[in-house]
N, C-alpha and C positions, 0 to 999 in steps of 0.2 A: 062444660067446660071452662075452668076459669080462668080469669085474664090475669096478667101481670101485677094489673094494680092490687086485684083482689088479695092476690096470693101473698103480696109485699106487704099489707094490713094486717093478715093474719099472724104472717111471721114478728112483725114489731109486735102484736100484743101478746104471741104466745113466749117470745122474746123476755117482754118486760115482767110478766108473772114469773118465771122460771128462772128469774134475774137472781134473788135470792136461794130458790131451792135447788138450782143446779148451776153454778156458775162456771163449771167446763160446756156444757151445753148451750150456754149463752155466749163464750168467747168463741165457739166455733162457728155460729149463727151469723154470730154479729161480723167476723171476719168473711163468710159466703159473700153477705149483703155490702160489705165494703169492697169487695173486687165487681161484685156486680154493677153496683153504683157508678165504680172508677170507669169501668168500661161502656158504659152509657152517657157520663158525661163526655169523656174523652170520642165516643163516635159522635155525639155534637156538635163539639168544637171542632171535627176534622180532624183532630188526632191521629183517629185510627179509620178505614175506608170502611163505611156504610155494607154491613152485610147482610142477609136474609134471617139469621138467626144470632143473635150475640154470644149465644153458650156456645159458638163454633170456637171460640178464643179459648176457652176452658176445656173444650174434650178433642182439639186439636182437628176439626173436620175439614175436608177438602176444600179448597178454595174456590168461590164460585167461576163458572165463566165469564169472561171479559164480555160486557154489552154488546150487539150487534155490530154498530159502528167502527168499534174498538174491533173487533172480530177483522170487519174487513180491513182495517189499518194494517193487522197483522197478517193480513194475508199476501197485500201486495210486497212485503217484505217478511215471508216469508222464511229466506234461507237464514236469517237470524232471529226467528222467533222464541227459540227456545232459549236465547239470550235477552230477552228484554224484559227491562224490570216493567211488572204488572199496575205497581203506584205510578209509577210515569205513564202509563197508558191511561190510567184513571185519571191522572192530572189533564191529558190532552181531551179526554172526552168530557170535562167539564167545561172545559173551554167552550160558551155557547159560538164565540166568533167565530172561532177555528172550525167547530162542527157546521156551521151553517154555511161558511165559506166552500167545504166540499160539497154540501148539498149542491152549489151553482155550477161546479165544476164537474161534477157527475153525469150531469143528461148530455154534457158535449162531449163526443166521443173523439174530435182532435185534440181538446186538452187534456186526455186522458193520459198519453204519456209525462206531459211535464207534471202535471197532478202524483203521478206514482212515482217519479223521480225526486219531487218534494216531500211525499210521506217517506221515501226511504232514507231521506237527509234527517226528518225530524225522528223517525224510529231510531236512526242513528245515536243521535241523542239520549235517547233511553236505555241504547245499550253501554255507551262507553264516557257519558256524559261531555260528549263534544261541545263546542259552545252553539247557539242558537242559528240556523240558514236564516235565509229571505221571508218574510212574513207573506203568510197565505195570500195577503192582498196586493202585495207586488207581484206574486203570480198571477191572481186572477188580472189584473190589469196591463201584465204582460201577454196573457194564454188565451184570452175573450179577443181581443181585435182580432188577432190572426186565424181564429177559429171559428170565429163568427164573422163573415163580410158583410159588408153592408148590402142590405137588400137593393136588387135591381129593380130598376125603375124601366117600365115600357116605352119605348119608343114608338113613334108612328107607324114606322115601319114592320116592326117584329108582329107575327101574327098571334093571334090571342091563347094557342094551347100552350103557349109557353109557358105561361102562367096559370094555367091550369090545373090544380090537384086531381091527380087520378082516384076514381072509385070513392066519391064524395058519398054514396048510397049503395049498400050491399042486398037491397030489398030483390033485385032481379035473380039472387045467386043462390037463394034459398032453397032451389028445388034439390031433391035428391037425385044424386047421377048414379046411373045404371051401372054396376060392374058387373063382366063378366068373367070370374076368375077358374072357368070351366075349360073354356080355349085354350090352344096353343099361345103364347105371347108372341107378337113381332118381333122379329130380329131387328137387332140396336139400328142396323142401317133405316130397317122401316120406319121405328122410330125418330131417326133424324130425318128424316125426308117428310115426315108429318107436323112436325114442327120445324120449320126453315126460317121462324122467327131469333130460334137461338145462335146464336155465336160460340166459336169455336169452346172449347173448355166448357160447356152447358151452361154458359151465361146469357141471361136474357137482360137487357140494358131496359125494359121497359115500353111501351104503346110511344108512338113518335107523336101522338096527340095530346098529351098532358104529362104531368111531371110527376113520378112514382112518388108515393108515400111513404115507402120501407125500401129499405136495401138489406135483403136476408141472403146468409149463407146457409144452406142445409146439408147437413152433416151424416153421412148416412153408415155405419158401422156396417162391415160385409165380410163375408170368406163364404166360398160355395153358394152362393144364393142367385145364380144366373137367371133362373125362370122367376123369381120373387123379384130381381132387379129393373127386368124386362118389363113385367106388370106393372110396378110401381111407376115405371120411367111412362108408360104408356099411357097411365091414365092420369097420375100427379103432375106432370109436365102441363097439362091442358088445363088442368084446374089453377094451378098456380101463375099460368097467364092471364086466365079468366080475371084474376085478383087484379091486375095492373100493377104488380110490384116489379120492382127490379131483386132479379135472383140468380144465383149459381149451385149447383148442385155440386156437391164435392162425396165422393165415395174412398170411403177410408178400409182400405184391404188387409187384413194381417196375413203377412209371410209367412212361410213354411206351414207344417203340421200339427203343431203344438195345442194346447188347448185353449181355446178362445177366450180372448180377454175384452171386452165392449169399452169396458172402461179405458183403458190406455190407448183403443184407437180415435177414440173421439177427442180427450186430451191432447194428443199427439196434431190430429186434424186440426184443433183450434188455434196449437200454436202454430203452426203451420199456414194458417190463414192469415192469423193478427200478424206475423210477419213478414209475408210476400206480401198481401194485401191490407196494409196498413191503413185502418180508419177509413175503411174501403164500405163496409157492413155495418149498420147499425144493430143487427138482431141476428143471432147466432139460434139455428133449431137443429136440434140434435131426434131423428128420426129414426125409427125400426124401418127394416127393408119389408117387412111384410105387414104393415100396417097403411092402409090407402083410405086417404079422406072421400068422403061421399057429399060432402054438401061445400061448394064452392065460396059461401059466405063467410067459413070458418078461416078468416084471414090471418097469413102468416106473418104475425108480426111479433112486437116485445112491446110490454108495458111499461108504464116511467113507474122507475127507482125502486119502489121497494116490493111490488108484484110481480110475480113469475107466471106467466099463461102456459098452463098445460093445455096443450091444444086436444088430445084425445081422451076423453075420459067416458063415453060411450063407444063400445067395442059389440060387431054382433053375436060374438061369441059367447057373451055373457047377457046378450038379448038386451042389449043396449040400455043396460041399468048400471049406476053406481052400487058394486059388492064389494063393502069395505073388507068382508074378508078374503078377498083374493091377492092381498099384497099389491096390489096394483096402484101405485101412488101418484107416480109421474112419469111412469112408462108410457111407450108407443112413441109420443110425440111432444115435445118441450122446447120451449124459446127462452133465451135468457139474452139480455144486454151483455155486453165485454166485460163492464165491470161487476156484474154480477156472478157473471159467471167464475171472475178470478176470484169475488170476496168469497165464493162456497169451496174454493181452489179446487175446482173443477168435479170430474167423477173421483169413485176411489179407483186405484189400479191394482187392487186385491181380491178383487171378486172375480174369481176363473169358473170357466163353463156360465150354466144357464142361472140367473135369478140372483136377485139380492142388491146388486148396483143401482135400479131406478129406487128401491127403498133407503136405500142408503142416501141419495141425492134428495129424497123427500125429507129425512129427517136434517141432511146438513141446511135445504132451505128452510125449514122449521128453527133448529139454534142459532141462527145468525140474524134471527128476527124478520124474515121474509115473507111477504102472505102469498100463498098460492090461489090463483083464480083459474075456471073453466069458463068455454062457451057455455051457451044454454043449450036446453037438452034436444033441441032441433036443429043442432048446427054442431055440437061435436062429434059427430058420427063418424066411424071407420070400421073398414071391413078388415078383416085378418085373415092374410091366405096360411090355410092349415098346413102344417108340416111337421115332420116328426125329429125329435133330439137327435143331432148326430154323435158319434161317439165321441168328436173330439169339443163338442160344446154338453155335455154331460150337465145333470143338476147340481150345484152346488147345495151339498148338504150339509155346509158348515155356516151358510149365512148368516141364520139365525144368532151364532156367537160373535159375527162379526159385526151385524148392526149394534148391538149393544157397547160396541165399543165405539162408535162413530164418533160420538160426542167430546172423546178423549184423544183420538186421531185425526180431526177432520183436516187439521192446518198442518200435520206433517203427511197426510198420504193426499195425493192428489198433483194438481199440476205443480206443486215445490216439491216433489219427489218423480217428477218424471225421467226416465232414463232410456228414451228410444228413437227409432231412424226412420228417417223418410229414405226409401230404397227410390223408388224411382214415380214421376209424376208425367201422369200420360193426360192431353187436352184431347179429349173426344168429343164430337159432336153433340153427344147429350150430357155429358159431365166431365169431371176434373178427378182423375182417377188417381190416389193415392196409394202406394204398396208400402206396408208398413213393418219393419221389425221392431216387437215387441219386447221390452226387459222380463226376462225369465228367471232372475238371482229373488224373488221374491217366491216360496214353493206354494203351486197352486192350491188353494184352502177345500179342496174338493173332493170325495171319495169317488172313485168311480166305479158305475154299476155295473156288474157284471152278469151276463145273460144266462141265465138259469139252464141246465141240460134237458131234453128232454126227456 
């Protein structure tokens, strides 16, 4: 392939030769070269935004997607996203002081509400040209002292365990746990009796002899899987307690007998938790009820900033190997910080039935510029409880068509378009149970399979 410089040189050579022999051709080529050079000069001077291919100006191709952090800025102000001027957004992204200041605020979960309020005001400036709001530096000065208290100093009368961090070494947790999924699982009352450390609502505050490193909300989408839920609680609660983390289990059950929608359940549970337990959890794990961890060293936590942890890459159903052709990308169990989940706009709400929502989330992570990481081959092991697809959770046969639309629809489909209702909240000894009425105004994108007559 010739470079642009080589092509430009040949064009100049040919046009000079044909100046006398063919004046019309010379004029046409000269005009094209003049347009091309004008675009390049305007781009270098900053008059026009930089594009991956300057020829897009000539042929009118679709504008590229905003950079990752700009996608995050748009996600927190998603109600006004369609009105936002893209050039104004790019100007914010070019402000290195502005973006580095956001980096300072993002890891601090307590400052996230102030950050979102600030960004909404800043993006409102990109919508209707209102005057600029207070500076990000002022916001940091106002937010950080209240959200980052002074470190406590140990007094002579206080015990040592208050200042010791839990689980500094996971070497003793690498043994594979034996799971018997052929037996009849214990009843909920028996599970509660087995784990008296839990408080009402399925909350484990952490050990009394150390300070937990992580505070985690575990969200399980659910319907008609009583046996699976009892297996999950019986085995996984013990694993989580061994990890010495602070956690609460939330089971999000779909109300009614309509087609199952996993994405809406997880989005609704996340919204409810962040509203009712504001700032309590550093990490949110979205977990299938039929996946049980086998190794306690696979600590349920979130990673810093731009990396998302896929906790369950190795499943016994696939002989504990990574099989790309299965389509399982971030399925099973995946963890997000609050800002990461808001940045990808949560799960899609339009995948009805079985399949597609996890692949869609993987694309959202990639398009946003985040990086997916996984535990080691001897750590990320899971057993899957075998089951058949029921009639209310049929295979989504249109999932591949929907996946092609993810890049264009991800900021209009998710948390920003959620329209569901939490009907009841039950605080049980082993978990917090949310009964959710999902939104059915979107036509299910599936074709139900009928059983052939014998």
